[in-house]
N, C-alpha and C positions, 0 to 999 in steps of 0.2 A: 305778327298775329297769325299769318297763314302757316308758318312753321309750327306754331303751337297746335293749330287745328289738325295739321297733318300728323303730328306726334300722337295726338289723342285718337285720331282715326286708326292709326296703325296699332294702337293699344286696344282697339275694339269699341270705342265710343261711337254709338250709332248716329247720334246727331252730327258728330264731326265727319263721319263717313258720308252722310247725306250732303253736308255742306261742300265737301271736296268734290263730290260727283257734280253738284251744281256748278262749281267753278270750272270743272272740266267741260261741262256742257257749254258754258259761256266762253270757252276758249281762253281762259286765264292761264298764263304760263306758270306751270308749277314744276318744282324739282321732285318728281315722284320717285319713290324708292323702287328698285327692281325686286321682284318676288324672291325671297330667300329660300323658298321651298315650293314644290310643285303642288298646286291646288287644282284638282280636276275641274274642267269646265264642260258642262253638259248642255248642248243645244237642244231645245224642244221646238220643233217646227211642224208645219202641216197646214192644210187649207182651213179657211174660216169655218167655224162650227164643228171642228173635229173634237173639241173638248180638251184643248191644250191646257187652259187655265185650271180646269177641274183636275186634270191629271197631275199638273205641277203641285197643286194644293195637296193632293193625296201623297205625292212623293215627298213633300216636305215632312209630312207626318211620319213616313217611314224612316227618313234620315234622323229626325229628332228622336224617335224611339230607339234608334241605334246609337244615340249619344253624340251625333254629329251637329256641328254648327253650319247653318245653311244661309247662303246669300242668293237672292233671287232678283234677276233683272228682267222686268217685264216690259217689252216694247209694245206700246199701244199706238193705234192709228192717230195721226195728227188731226187736230181741228183745222178745218179750212179757214177759220176766222183768225185764230191767234197762234196756230201751230203747236199748241200744247197737247199733252196727252189727255185722252178721255178718261183714263184711269179705271177702265172696266175690270182689269185683272186684279187690281188692289181690292175692289169690292168683293170679288169672289174669294179672295184669300184673307178676309178680315180676321179670321180666328187666330192668325199668327202674328199680327202687328205688334203685340206686346210680349211675345215670347222671347226669352233671353237668348235663345240659340238661333233665332231667325231674323234676317234683315231682308226687307222687300223694298224695291225701288222701281217705280214705273218711269219709263222713258218715252218721250215722244219720238216717233220715227222721223218727224220733220220733213216728210216728203221723200225721204231717202229710199232708193230702190233696194230690194233685198230683204225687207222686213226688219231692219235694224236701225239703231240710232247712228248718225254719222260718226260720233266719237266713241263707239262701243269698244274699239280696240284699246284706247287709253283707259277707259273706265274699267275694262276687264283686268288690265295689268295692275291698276291701282287696287282693285278688289283682291287680287291674288296675293298682294303684299299685306293684306289685313288678315286677322285671325279667323279665317273660315276653313272648313274642311271640304266643302264642295260649293261650286257656283253653278246655278241653273240660269240659263238665258232662254226666255220664251220669246219667239219672234211674233211679229204681226202675221196673220194668215197669209201664206205665200202661194204662188202659182207654180207652174212647172219649171221655170228657169231661174227663180230667185233663190240662189244657193249661197248667199253671202255668209251665212252662219258657219259654214265649214271652215272659213278662214280664222274663226275665233274660238271654236269649240274643239275640245279634244275628241269628243264623240258626239255625233248628231243623231237624235231620235226623231224619226218621222212618224207623226200621228195621223192615222187615216180612219175613216169610218166605212162601213160596208157599202155605202152608196158612192164610194170614191171613183168608181169606174171599172170597166172590164179589163181583162188582162192586156189587151192591145194598148189601151190608154196608159196603163201602168208602165209598159215597156218604153213608151215615148216620153215619159216624165223625167226631166233632168234631175230633179231632186232625189228621185229613186236611186239614181246611179251613185250618189255620194253619201246617202244615209248609211249609218253604221248599224242601226237597229230599227225595226219596224214595230209599231204598235197599232193594232186594229182595236180602236176604242168603240164603245157602245155595241158590244157583241151580243147584246140582248135583242138587237133589231133583226128583222127578217133578212135572210140571205147572208148572214155574217159568216157562217161556216163555208159557204161557197166562195166568198171573197177571200177568206183566209187561205183556202186551198189554192185559189188562183194566184195569190201573191206568193205563196210558198213555191208553187210550180214555176212561176216566172223567175224567181231567184235561182232555183235549181237549174233552169235552162241557161242561166248566165254563169253557171258553175260558182255560185255565190253561197257562202255558208253564213250569211248574215242572219241573225235570229229574228223571229217574228213572235211577238207577245200579244195576247188577247186580254183586254181589260174592259171593265165597266167602271170607269173612274168615279162616277157619281156615287157608287156603292162601295168603292174600295176594292172591288173584285179584281184579282190579278195584279194589283199594284206591288205587293210584296215580291212576287216573282219577277216583275219588271225591274225593281230595284236591284235584286240579286243579279239579273242579267247585265244591267248597267255596270255594277261593281266588277263583274267578271271581265268586262271589256276594258276597264280603266286600271 
């Protein structure tokens, strides 16, 4: 029976994909197929309230408009009672649930440090063997040293907001060192231009050519340019 479910999953059946992910979460031993082609994995991380889910929602639209099939793994905080996911990200992305080119799955962090599910590595490998063009992984809101996402993503996008801190705080932040692309979201807020300048200057001081994008994800502003920047990196 499991072999049949795996076969259907690799053929793109969403219900079968969801069932296999559940089996992986429950540590069931499966003979998973190794990916036969390279599917880019983009990590979306950043502090709570930065607008990661809204940004991912907007990015889905850009990929779909480009004819791409998209898989999204959203890691939600665990409930302290039953260790399950609160599913907040799924609510914010509700418009894509029934879209033929989109698969969204929420995962509980299960108390794991780093903002990811403990089995995210196996789940990612499985998803790469399914017929998707791109995989987005959104982490739980992270702090300065939680950089687990870089082990699983080809490129990591760090989402910040203008209130994220001054230049000195940015230079101390571990996640800043490993991000491949920076997004300053909610740039309609006061002080956004100053923050973008500080971030750009900090990167230049480190002889870094990492790109900085500005967005208002809730309005879709700057998201198309962000996707083009991501595509150029991968």
